[in-house]
C-alpha positions in Angstrom: 74.9 -36.8 -49.5 71.1 -37.2 -49.7 69.1 -35.5 -46.9 67.6 -37.9 -44.4 63.8 -38.2 -44.7 61.9 -37.5 -41.5 58.9 -39.5 -40.3 55.8 -38.0 -38.7 57.0 -39.4 -35.3 60.3 -37.4 -35.8 58.4 -34.1 -36.1 56.0 -35.1 -33.3 58.6 -36.0 -30.7 60.3 -32.6 -30.9 57.1 -30.9 -29.7 55.5 -33.6 -27.6 52.7 -34.0 -30.2 51.0 -37.1 -31.5 51.9 -38.4 -35.0 48.2 -37.9 -35.9 48.4 -34.2 -35.0 51.3 -33.8 -37.4 49.3 -35.6 -40.1 46.3 -33.3 -39.3 48.5 -30.2 -39.7 49.6 -31.4 -43.1 46.0 -32.1 -44.1 45.0 -28.5 -43.0 47.7 -26.9 -45.1 49.7 -25.9 -42.0 52.6 -28.0 -43.3 53.5 -28.3 -47.0 52.5 -31.6 -48.5 54.9 -34.5 -47.8 56.4 -36.7 -50.4 55.3 -40.4 -50.3 57.6 -43.3 -50.3 57.1 -46.5 -52.3 55.1 -47.9 -49.4 52.9 -44.8 -49.2 54.3 -43.5 -46.0 54.9 -39.8 -45.5 58.4 -38.5 -45.9 59.1 -35.1 -44.4 62.2 -32.9 -44.7 63.9 -30.1 -42.8 61.5 -27.7 -44.5 58.5 -29.5 -42.8 60.2 -29.6 -39.5 60.8 -25.8 -39.6 57.3 -25.2 -40.8 56.0 -26.9 -37.7 58.3 -24.9 -35.5 57.1 -21.7 -37.1 53.4 -22.6 -36.8 53.7 -23.6 -33.1 55.6 -20.4 -32.4 53.1 -18.2 -34.2 50.0 -19.6 -32.5 50.5 -18.1 -29.0 51.0 -14.5 -30.3 48.8 -14.5 -33.4 46.1 -17.1 -32.5 45.4 -20.4 -34.2 43.4 -19.0 -37.2 45.8 -16.3 -38.2 48.8 -18.6 -37.7 47.2 -21.1 -40.1 46.6 -18.3 -42.7 50.2 -17.1 -42.3 51.6 -20.6 -42.9 49.4 -21.2 -46.0 50.5 -17.8 -47.4 54.1 -18.7 -46.7 53.8 -22.1 -48.5 52.4 -20.4 -51.6 55.1 -17.7 -51.4 52.3 -15.1 -51.3 54.3 -12.4 -49.6 51.6 -9.8 -50.0 49.1 -11.8 -48.0 51.7 -13.1 -45.5 52.9 -9.6 -44.5 49.4 -8.2 -44.5 48.4 -10.8 -42.0 51.4 -10.0 -39.8 50.9 -6.3 -40.0 47.2 -6.5 -39.2 48.0 -8.6 -36.1 50.5 -6.0 -34.9 48.1 -3.2 -35.5 45.4 -5.0 -33.5 47.9 -5.5 -30.7 48.8 -1.8 -30.7 45.2 -0.8 -30.6 44.6 -3.1 -27.6 47.6 -1.7 -25.8 46.4 1.9 -26.5 43.0 1.0 -25.2 44.6 -0.4 -22.0 46.5 2.9 -21.6 43.3 4.9 -22.0 41.4 2.9 -19.5 44.2 3.1 -17.0 44.6 6.9 -17.5 40.8 7.4 -17.1 40.8 5.3 -13.9 43.7 7.3 -12.5 41.9 10.6 -13.2 38.7 9.3 -11.8 40.1 8.1 -8.4 42.1 11.3 -8.0 39.5 13.9 -8.9 38.0 16.1 -6.1 34.6 15.2 -4.6 31.5 17.5 -4.7 32.2 21.0 -3.6 35.8 21.0 -4.9 37.3 19.3 -1.9 39.1 15.9 -2.3 36.8 13.3 -0.9 39.5 10.8 -0.1 37.1 8.0 -1.1 37.3 5.7 -4.1 35.1 6.6 -7.1 32.7 3.7 -6.3 31.7 5.6 -3.1 30.3 9.0 -4.1 30.2 11.5 -1.3 26.6 12.6 -1.8 23.3 10.8 -2.4 21.0 13.7 -3.1 18.2 11.6 -4.6 14.9 10.2 -3.4 16.2 6.6 -3.4 19.8 7.2 -2.1 21.2 8.2 -5.5 21.5 11.4 -7.5 18.7 12.9 -9.6 19.6 13.7 -13.2 19.7 17.4 -12.3 22.0 16.8 -9.4 24.4 14.6 -11.3 24.4 17.0 -14.3 25.3 19.9 -11.9 28.0 17.9 -10.2 29.6 17.0 -13.5 29.1 20.4 -15.1 26.9 19.0 -17.9 23.4 19.3 -19.3 20.9 16.7 -18.3 20.3 16.0 -22.0 23.9 14.7 -22.3 23.2 12.2 -19.5 20.1 11.0 -21.3 22.2 10.6 -24.5 24.8 8.5 -22.6 22.0 6.3 -21.3 20.7 5.6 -24.8 24.3 4.8 -25.8 24.5 2.1 -23.0 27.0 4.0 -20.9 24.7 4.8 -17.9 22.1 2.6 -16.2 20.0 4.8 -13.9 17.1 3.4 -11.9 13.6 4.8 -11.9 12.0 6.1 -8.7 8.8 4.1 -8.1 6.8 7.0 -6.8 7.8 9.7 -9.3 9.2 7.7 -12.3 12.2 10.1 -12.3 15.7 8.8 -13.0 17.9 8.1 -10.0 21.6 7.5 -10.4 22.9 5.0 -7.8 26.6 5.0 -6.8 27.6 2.7 -9.6 26.0 4.9 -12.2 27.6 8.0 -10.7 31.0 6.3 -11.0 30.2 5.4 -14.6 29.2 9.0 -15.4 32.5 10.3 -13.9 34.5 7.9 -16.0 32.6 8.8 -19.1 33.1 12.5 -18.5 36.9 12.0 -18.2 37.0 10.0 -21.5 34.6 12.3 -23.3 36.9 15.3 -22.4 39.7 13.3 -24.0 37.8 13.1 -27.2 36.8 9.5 -27.1 33.6 8.5 -29.0 30.6 7.1 -27.1 31.0 3.6 -28.5 34.5 3.3 -27.1 33.4 4.9 -23.8 30.7 2.3 -23.4 33.3 -0.5 -23.7 35.5 1.2 -21.1 32.6 1.5 -18.7 31.6 -2.1 -19.3 35.1 -3.1 -18.2 34.7 -1.1 -15.0 31.2 -2.3 -14.4 32.3 -5.9 -14.8 35.2 -5.5 -12.4 32.9 -4.2 -9.7 35.2 -1.6 -8.1 38.2 0.5 -9.0 40.4 -1.9 -7.0 39.2 -4.9 -9.0 39.7 -3.0 -12.2 43.3 -2.1 -11.3 43.9 -5.9 -10.9 42.2 -6.5 -14.2 44.4 -3.9 -15.9 47.6 -5.5 -14.4 46.5 -8.9 -15.7 45.6 -7.3 -19.1 49.1 -5.6 -19.3 50.8 -8.9 -18.4 48.8 -10.7 -21.1 49.8 -8.2 -23.7 53.4 -8.5 -22.7 53.3 -12.2 -23.2 51.7 -11.8 -26.6 54.3 -9.3 -27.7 57.1 -11.6 -26.6 55.4 -14.5 -28.4 55.3 -12.5 -31.6 59.0 -11.7 -31.4 59.8 -15.4 -30.9 57.6 -16.4 -33.7 59.2 -14.0 -36.1 62.6 -15.8 -35.7 61.1 -19.2 -36.5 59.0 -17.8 -39.4 62.0 -16.1 -40.9 64.0 -19.3 -40.7 61.2 -21.1 -42.6 61.1 -18.4 -45.2 64.8 -18.6 -45.6 64.5 -22.3 -46.3 61.9 -21.7 -48.9 64.0 -19.0 -50.5 67.0 -21.4 -50.8 64.8 -23.8 -52.8 63.0 -23.5 -56.2 61.1 -20.2 -56.6 57.7 -21.9 -56.4 55.2 -23.3 -53.9 56.3 -26.6 -52.2 55.5 -29.7 -54.2 51.9 -30.7 -54.0 50.3 -27.3 -53.8 48.1 -26.3 -56.7 49.0 -23.0 -58.4 47.0 -20.1 -57.0 44.6 -18.3 -59.3 
C-alpha cells in the first residue's frame, strides 16, 4: 500500500505552525526537499514530519542556529559533522555548568569568611567592616594588608578589569569603596582556586551586575534552573533526532532526494 502524502498543512497543524513556516523550513534546508505533484504542490512524507519534530525539539536545547546545522548534516548523512555539533553543544553546556558551580562556591566562601582581625563579621560581603580610607573606602595598602597581598597585585587586577577603585580628589590615591572591596575578596578566593584573571573578571562582573550577594544568589538559582531546562530539552531532542536518523537509515544510503552531493 502506497504511503499517504502529507501536505504542508498536515505538518503545520501538529505543531501549531503556519503552512508558510513549514515551507520556509524546507527552503532553509531544515526539512529535506519535498516531492512535487503534477500540479506543483509539495508532497511531504513521514520522513519530513519526523524531521520537523526533530528540529523543533532541538531548538530549545541547542539554539536555532545549531539546530539548523544539525538537521542539514543529518539530511546529508554527514555523521562526522552531526555528532561534532552535538558534542560541542554538550561541552559548552558542561562548561557553563562548571562556571555556575565555581561562582556559587566563591560566593559561599566570600560570605562565610571572617571579617578584619580574624573575627567573623556577621555581615554580608557587600558591607565591609572597616573603611580605613580618606573617602570612606580602603586605601590600596589597607586592602592589600587585609587580603594578605601585595599592592602590585591589586593594581594588576585593576588593569585586568576586576577592580574599579576611585581616586581621592585631594591626593589622587586609589580608594576602594565597599563594592570594590567585595570584588577584591571574591577575586582572592577565585585566584586561590587557580582561576585565570580573565575568568575572574567575568565572575566579578556577574556579582557587580547583581548588586548584592543576595541578588546574585537569586541569579544563580535562575541560572541553575535555566541549565536544567536546557539539559532536559537536549535529552528530549535526542529521542526525536534518533527517530529521524532511524528513518533515514531505513531508506537508501544517500541524501534525501533533491539535495546536491556534497563536495
